[in-house]
C-alpha positions as CSV (number, residue, x, y, z in Angstrom):
1,M,37.5,40.6,25.4
2,S,36.0,41.8,22.2
3,A,32.6,43.6,22.4
4,A,29.6,41.5,21.5
5,R,28.4,42.0,17.9
6,R,25.5,44.3,17.8
7,P,22.5,42.9,16.0
8,G,21.6,44.4,12.7
9,P,18.3,45.9,11.8
10,A,15.3,43.6,12.0
11,P,14.4,42.1,8.6
12,R,11.5,44.0,7.0
13,T,10.3,41.3,4.6
14,P,10.3,37.5,4.5
15,Y,13.0,37.6,1.9
16,Q,15.3,39.6,4.1
17,A,14.6,37.2,7.0
18,V,15.6,34.2,4.9
19,L,18.6,36.0,3.6
20,A,19.7,36.8,7.2
21,A,19.1,33.1,8.2
22,A,21.2,32.0,5.2
23,G,24.2,33.9,6.6
24,D,25.7,30.6,7.9
25,L,25.9,29.1,4.3
26,P,29.4,30.3,3.6
27,G,30.6,28.4,6.7
28,S,29.1,25.1,5.5
29,P,31.9,22.5,5.2
30,T,30.3,20.6,2.3
31,A,27.7,20.9,-0.4
32,L,25.5,18.5,1.6
33,D,25.6,20.7,4.7
34,A,24.7,23.7,2.5
35,E,21.8,21.8,0.8
36,L,20.5,20.7,4.2
37,L,20.5,24.2,5.5
38,G,18.9,25.6,2.3
39,S,16.3,22.9,2.5
40,A,15.5,23.7,6.1
41,L,15.2,27.4,5.3
42,L,12.7,26.6,2.5
43,G,11.0,24.1,4.8
44,S,10.0,27.0,7.0
45,V,8.1,28.4,4.0
46,Y,6.6,25.0,3.4
47,A,5.4,24.7,7.0
48,V,3.4,27.9,6.9
49,S,2.0,27.5,3.3
50,A,-1.4,26.4,2.3
51,P,-1.8,23.7,-0.3
52,D,-0.2,23.4,-2.8
53,R,2.8,23.8,-0.5
54,A,5.5,22.7,-3.1
55,A,4.2,25.3,-5.6
56,A,4.2,27.9,-2.8
57,V,7.9,27.2,-2.1
58,T,8.7,27.5,-5.8
59,R,7.0,30.9,-6.0
60,F,8.8,32.0,-2.9
61,V,12.2,31.1,-4.4
62,D,11.4,33.0,-7.6
63,D,10.3,36.0,-5.6
64,F,13.3,35.7,-3.3
65,A,15.7,35.7,-6.2
66,A,14.0,38.8,-7.7
67,A,13.9,40.7,-4.4
68,T,17.5,40.0,-3.4
69,A,19.2,40.1,-6.8
70,P,21.0,43.4,-6.1
71,D,22.5,42.1,-2.9
72,P,25.9,40.4,-3.5
73,T,25.5,38.3,-0.3
74,A,22.5,36.6,-1.8
75,R,24.5,34.9,-4.6
76,L,25.2,31.8,-2.5
77,P,21.6,31.3,-1.3
78,H,20.6,31.8,-4.9
79,A,22.9,29.0,-5.9
80,V,21.8,26.6,-3.1
81,F,18.1,27.3,-3.8
82,A,18.6,26.8,-7.5
83,A,20.2,23.4,-6.9
84,L,17.2,22.5,-4.7
85,T,14.4,23.8,-6.9
86,G,15.7,24.9,-10.3
87,A,13.9,28.2,-10.0
88,P,13.2,30.3,-13.1
89,A,15.5,33.0,-11.8
90,A,18.3,30.5,-11.9
91,R,17.5,29.6,-15.5
92,R,17.8,33.3,-16.5
93,R,21.4,33.2,-15.3
94,D,22.1,30.5,-17.9
95,L,23.1,28.0,-15.3
96,P,24.0,24.6,-16.8
97,P,22.4,21.4,-15.5
98,P,24.3,19.0,-13.3
99,A,25.2,15.6,-14.5
100,G,22.5,13.0,-14.0
101,R,19.6,15.5,-13.6
102,H,16.5,14.2,-15.4
103,D,13.5,16.4,-16.2
104,D,11.0,13.7,-17.0
105,R,8.8,14.2,-14.0
106,P,5.5,16.1,-13.5
107,A,5.7,19.9,-13.4
108,G,6.3,21.2,-9.9
109,D,7.7,17.9,-8.5
110,G,11.2,18.6,-7.4
111,P,13.8,20.7,-9.1
112,R,13.9,21.4,-12.8
113,D,16.9,20.8,-15.0
114,D,19.1,23.6,-13.6
115,S,22.1,23.9,-11.4
116,P,24.5,26.6,-10.3
117,R,27.5,27.2,-12.5
118,T,31.0,27.5,-11.1
119,D,32.9,30.8,-11.5
120,G,36.5,30.9,-10.6
121,P,39.1,28.3,-9.5
122,D,37.2,27.3,-6.4
123,G,33.9,26.9,-8.0
124,D,32.6,29.9,-6.1
125,V,29.6,32.0,-7.3
126,G,30.3,34.9,-5.0
127,G,29.6,33.1,-1.7
128,G,32.8,34.0,0.1
129,G,35.1,31.3,-1.3
130,A,32.9,28.2,-0.8
131,P,34.8,25.5,-2.6
132,W,31.8,23.1,-2.8
133,V,29.5,25.2,-4.9
134,G,30.3,23.3,-8.0
135,Q,29.1,20.1,-6.3
136,L,25.6,21.4,-5.4
137,G,23.1,18.9,-6.8
138,R,25.8,16.8,-8.5
139,V,25.1,13.4,-7.1
140,R,24.7,9.9,-8.5
141,L,22.4,7.1,-7.2
142,T,24.3,4.3,-5.4
143,G,21.4,2.2,-4.2
144,T,17.8,1.8,-3.1
145,L,16.1,0.1,-0.2
146,G,12.5,-0.7,0.6
147,Y,11.1,-2.0,3.9
148,G,8.0,-2.2,6.0
149,D,5.3,-4.5,7.4
150,I,4.3,-7.3,5.0
151,H,0.8,-6.0,4.8
152,G,2.1,-2.7,3.4
153,D,0.2,-0.3,5.7
154,V,3.4,1.8,6.0
155,S,6.4,1.4,3.8
156,G,9.8,2.9,4.0
157,F,11.6,3.9,0.8
158,A,15.2,5.0,0.8
159,A,17.8,5.9,-1.8
160,T,21.5,6.5,-1.3
161,F,23.5,9.1,-3.2
162,A,27.2,10.1,-3.5
163,Y,28.7,13.3,-4.8
164,D,31.2,13.4,-7.7
165,E,33.9,15.0,-5.5
166,P,34.8,14.9,-1.8
167,A,33.9,18.6,-1.5
168,G,30.3,17.5,-2.0
169,G,30.1,15.5,1.2
170,P,29.6,11.9,2.3
171,E,27.4,9.3,0.8
172,H,24.0,9.9,2.3
173,T,20.5,8.5,2.4
174,V,17.1,10.1,1.8
175,A,14.3,8.1,3.4
176,V,10.5,8.5,3.2
177,L,7.8,6.7,5.1
178,V,4.6,6.4,3.0
179,D,1.3,5.8,4.7
180,H,-0.6,3.7,2.2
181,Q,-3.8,4.1,4.1
182,L,-3.7,7.8,3.4
183,G,-1.7,7.6,0.1
184,R,0.9,10.2,1.2
185,V,4.2,10.8,3.0
186,R,4.1,10.5,6.8
187,E,7.8,11.2,7.5
188,A,10.8,12.1,5.5
189,F,14.4,12.6,6.6
190,V,18.0,12.6,5.4
191,I,20.7,10.4,7.1
192,R,24.3,11.5,6.6
193,S,25.7,7.9,7.0
194,A,24.3,5.6,4.3
195,E,26.0,2.6,5.8
196,A,24.5,3.2,9.3
197,F,21.1,3.4,7.7
198,R,21.5,0.1,5.8
199,A,22.7,-1.6,9.0
200,G,19.7,-0.3,10.9
201,V,17.1,-1.7,8.6
202,A,18.9,-4.9,7.6
203,P,17.4,-7.0,10.4
204,L,14.0,-6.7,8.7
205,A,15.2,-9.1,6.0
206,E,14.9,-11.9,8.7
207,D,11.5,-10.9,9.9
208,A,8.7,-13.1,8.4
209,L,6.1,-10.4,8.8
210,S,8.3,-7.6,7.2
211,W,9.6,-7.1,3.8
212,Y,13.0,-5.8,2.7
213,A,14.1,-5.4,-0.8
214,E,15.9,-3.2,-3.4
215,P,13.2,-1.7,-5.5
216,A,13.8,-0.5,-9.0
217,P,14.9,3.1,-8.9
218,A,12.3,4.4,-11.3
219,G,9.5,2.7,-9.5
220,L,10.7,4.0,-6.1
221,A,11.0,7.5,-7.4
222,A,7.6,7.5,-9.1
223,L,5.8,6.2,-5.9
224,V,7.5,8.7,-3.6
225,R,6.8,11.6,-5.9
226,R,3.1,10.7,-5.9
227,A,3.1,10.4,-2.1
228,F,4.8,13.8,-1.8
229,A,2.4,15.4,-4.2
230,A,-0.5,14.1,-2.1
231,A,1.1,15.4,1.1
232,D,1.7,18.8,-0.6
233,T,-2.0,19.2,-1.4
234,A,-3.4,17.6,1.8
235,P,-5.3,20.0,4.1
236,E,-3.1,18.9,7.0
237,R,0.7,19.0,7.0
238,P,2.8,15.9,7.7
239,D,3.1,15.3,11.5
240,D,6.9,15.0,11.2
241,E,8.6,18.5,11.1
242,A,11.5,16.9,9.2
243,A,9.2,16.1,6.3
244,G,9.0,19.8,5.5
245,A,12.6,20.6,6.4
246,D,14.1,18.0,4.2
247,R,11.3,18.0,1.5
248,L,13.3,20.1,-1.0
249,L,16.5,18.2,-0.7
250,I,14.7,14.8,-1.0
251,A,12.8,16.1,-4.1
252,A,16.1,17.2,-5.6
253,R,17.6,13.7,-5.1
254,L,14.5,12.0,-6.6
255,A,14.9,14.3,-9.6
256,A,18.2,12.6,-10.3
257,I,16.4,9.3,-10.9
258,P,14.9,9.0,-14.4
259,L,11.4,7.8,-14.7
260,T,10.8,5.0,-17.2
261,P,7.6,3.5,-18.6
262,P,6.3,0.4,-16.7
263,P,7.1,-2.9,-18.4
264,T,4.6,-4.4,-20.7
265,P,2.7,-7.2,-18.9
266,A,3.9,-10.7,-19.7
267,P,1.7,-12.9,-21.9
268,G,-0.8,-14.7,-19.8
269,T,-1.5,-11.9,-17.3
270,A,-4.4,-9.5,-17.2
271,A,-4.1,-5.8,-16.3
272,G,-2.3,-5.4,-12.9
273,G,-0.6,-8.8,-13.0
274,A,-3.6,-11.0,-12.4
275,P,-3.5,-14.4,-14.0
276,E,-5.9,-14.6,-17.0
277,D,-6.8,-18.2,-16.1
278,G,-7.6,-18.5,-12.4
279,A,-7.5,-22.3,-12.6
280,A,-3.8,-22.2,-13.5
281,G,-2.0,-23.0,-10.3
282,E,-2.3,-22.7,-6.6
283,G,0.7,-20.5,-6.1
284,P,1.5,-17.0,-7.2
285,P,1.4,-16.3,-11.0
286,E,4.6,-16.6,-12.9
287,G,7.0,-13.8,-12.1
288,G,6.3,-13.8,-8.4
289,G,3.0,-11.9,-8.2
290,V,2.7,-8.3,-7.3
291,P,5.8,-7.4,-5.1
292,P,4.8,-5.8,-1.8
293,W,6.7,-2.6,-2.5
294,A,5.3,-2.0,-6.0
295,F,1.8,-0.7,-5.2
296,P,0.9,-0.3,-8.9
297,P,-1.7,2.1,-10.2
298,P,-5.3,1.0,-9.8
299,A,-6.0,-2.2,-11.8
300,D,-8.7,-2.3,-14.5
301,A,-11.8,-3.2,-12.6
302,P,-13.6,-5.4,-15.2
303,A,-10.5,-7.4,-16.1
304,E,-9.4,-7.8,-12.5
305,Q,-12.9,-8.8,-11.3
306,A,-13.3,-11.3,-14.1
307,A,-9.9,-12.9,-13.2
308,F,-11.0,-13.0,-9.6
309,L,-14.2,-14.8,-10.4
310,R,-12.3,-17.4,-12.4
311,S,-9.9,-18.0,-9.5
312,P,-9.8,-21.1,-7.3
313,E,-10.5,-18.8,-4.3
314,A,-13.8,-17.7,-5.8
315,A,-14.7,-21.2,-6.7
316,A,-14.0,-22.5,-3.2
317,A,-16.2,-19.7,-1.7
318,G,-19.1,-20.5,-4.0
319,L,-19.0,-17.0,-5.7
320,R,-19.1,-18.2,-9.3
321,D,-22.6,-19.6,-9.9
322,L,-25.1,-17.6,-7.9
323,D,-28.8,-16.8,-8.2
324,P,-29.5,-13.4,-9.7
325,A,-30.0,-11.6,-6.3
326,D,-26.8,-13.0,-4.8
327,A,-24.8,-12.3,-8.0
328,A,-26.0,-8.7,-8.0
329,A,-25.0,-8.4,-4.3
330,R,-21.6,-10.0,-5.1
331,D,-20.9,-7.6,-8.0
332,Y,-22.0,-4.6,-5.9
333,C,-19.7,-5.6,-3.0
334,L,-16.8,-6.0,-5.5
335,G,-17.6,-2.5,-6.7
336,L,-17.3,-1.2,-3.2
337,L,-13.7,-2.4,-3.0
338,W,-12.9,-0.3,-6.0
339,R,-14.8,2.7,-4.7
340,Y,-12.8,2.5,-1.5
341,Q,-9.6,2.3,-3.4
342,E,-10.4,5.6,-5.2
343,A,-11.4,7.3,-2.0
344,V,-8.3,6.5,-0.1
345,P,-6.4,6.1,-2.6
346,D,-4.7,2.7,-2.2
347,D,-4.0,-0.5,-4.1
348,V,-7.2,-2.6,-4.2
349,R,-5.1,-5.7,-3.9
350,R,-3.6,-4.7,-0.6
351,W,-5.5,-5.7,2.5
352,S,-4.4,-5.7,6.2
353,P,-6.1,-5.8,9.6
354,T,-5.9,-2.0,9.8
355,K,-7.4,-1.5,6.3
356,V,-10.2,-4.0,7.0
357,R,-11.2,-2.1,10.2
358,R,-11.2,1.2,8.4
359,F,-13.1,-0.1,5.5
360,L,-15.9,-1.9,7.4
361,T,-16.3,0.4,10.4
362,T,-15.5,3.8,9.0
363,W,-15.9,4.0,5.2
364,I,-18.8,1.6,4.6
365,P,-21.3,3.3,7.1
366,Q,-20.4,6.7,5.5
367,A,-20.3,5.9,1.8
368,A,-22.3,2.8,1.1
369,V,-26.0,1.8,1.1
370,L,-26.6,-1.9,1.6
371,D,-29.7,-4.0,1.7
372,A,-29.9,-7.2,3.8
373,V,-28.5,-9.4,0.9
374,D,-25.6,-6.9,0.4
375,A,-24.8,-6.8,4.1
376,A,-24.6,-10.6,4.3
377,M,-22.5,-10.8,1.1
378,L,-19.9,-8.2,2.0
379,P,-17.8,-10.2,4.5
380,R,-17.8,-13.2,2.2
381,V,-16.6,-11.2,-0.8
382,L,-14.0,-9.4,1.3
383,T,-12.5,-12.5,2.8
384,T,-12.4,-14.3,-0.6
385,W,-10.9,-11.2,-2.3
386,A,-8.2,-10.9,0.5
387,T,-7.3,-14.5,0.1
388,Y,-7.0,-14.2,-3.7
389,C,-4.8,-11.1,-3.3
390,A,-2.6,-12.7,-0.7
391,R,-1.8,-15.4,-3.3
392,L,-1.0,-12.8,-5.9
393,R,1.2,-10.9,-3.5
394,S,2.9,-14.1,-2.2
395,L,2.0,-13.2,1.4
396,P,2.8,-15.6,4.2
397,A,0.0,-17.6,5.8
398,A,0.3,-15.7,9.1
399,A,-0.3,-12.4,7.3
400,L,-3.4,-13.6,5.6
401,Y,-4.7,-15.2,8.8
402,A,-4.4,-11.8,10.6
403,T,-6.4,-10.1,7.9
404,L,-9.2,-12.7,7.8
405,T,-9.3,-12.6,11.6
406,A,-9.8,-8.9,11.5
407,V,-12.8,-9.4,9.1
408,D,-14.4,-11.9,11.5
409,A,-13.8,-9.6,14.5
410,Q,-15.8,-6.7,13.1
411,P,-19.4,-6.3,14.1
412,P,-21.9,-7.4,11.4
413,V,-22.5,-4.8,8.7
414,S,-26.0,-3.3,9.2
415,P,-28.2,-2.9,6.2
416,L,-29.6,0.5,5.5
């Protein structure tokens, strides 16, 4: 029996600790395994960093590359970290970008346009003969999925990717749960079997109170990047540990999706997709309304509110022609909806039982001052606005009923 290997000296710096932990990289069977390990190592930095956590990880990778440059055993960690973050140290090595990498995202959001080069017949960069180094970061998008409750309180967004060569690893899925109440990522994880993930969420397509779709890649990438940026700068870290461990790999995959400008609104619609003439039709506007997974940027308040007041919902609720005092209260209450959207942030057109409760019982008492007329008007405006938005979003009647019931169930708003 061979003698047990004696442990080496304890690492003296965080960089030495990470380098020691990266000692398993040469044994990784595929590029995906190596990227998962590298992402987990950097996730430990993410977990202990203060906001902005993503920027802290980028600084750590830069400093790690400088501190360990003389060590030949660090070349493989350098290559993996470069594929995940595109650190400046990697750019100074004149590393060419991988196919499909797009650099049209905000600074600090995911890896920049860099990737490790391949030296030698096996694509090794000095990492002990790892044949998969040339596949690091070289993936192509193979599909997208979106799913969640029909109200949109929490939505799941997933994208599947495949490597160019078998040495890269299997087709895999990166998935993120976005809490739209908080406007940021709640959970994030990587699934090695894309097919198993699709099969697991497919039953949602038959659930009337859930949505299941294939979002446009650019829209999915833009939304998840914003949600990650909000999580990176939030005072508290995501509850799910995997959200930090897989953060860098998921950002790297999102960086492979080009962002494109949003389409120009079709004639006959106001900003945000609202119909210009509220009297035109009882169903959703042409084009299907606002899809539940889109969550577009905040709509232009004056245009959206004007469209709402021209709508059949506003007419049925008697909100069009009011005396001056009631009209002022109506406009003030509409303004509160936009203030809440900015505070959360969230889509002002998205309402659910959970959002109603938070708005009326938590945010209003803390942030608004209402007189007796305002307090009486607020539930009326909210129920009418929620009904109008349900039509725009093509929500089923059961979903709208649940939201309106939540409004009725809240205690009366007290004037201050």
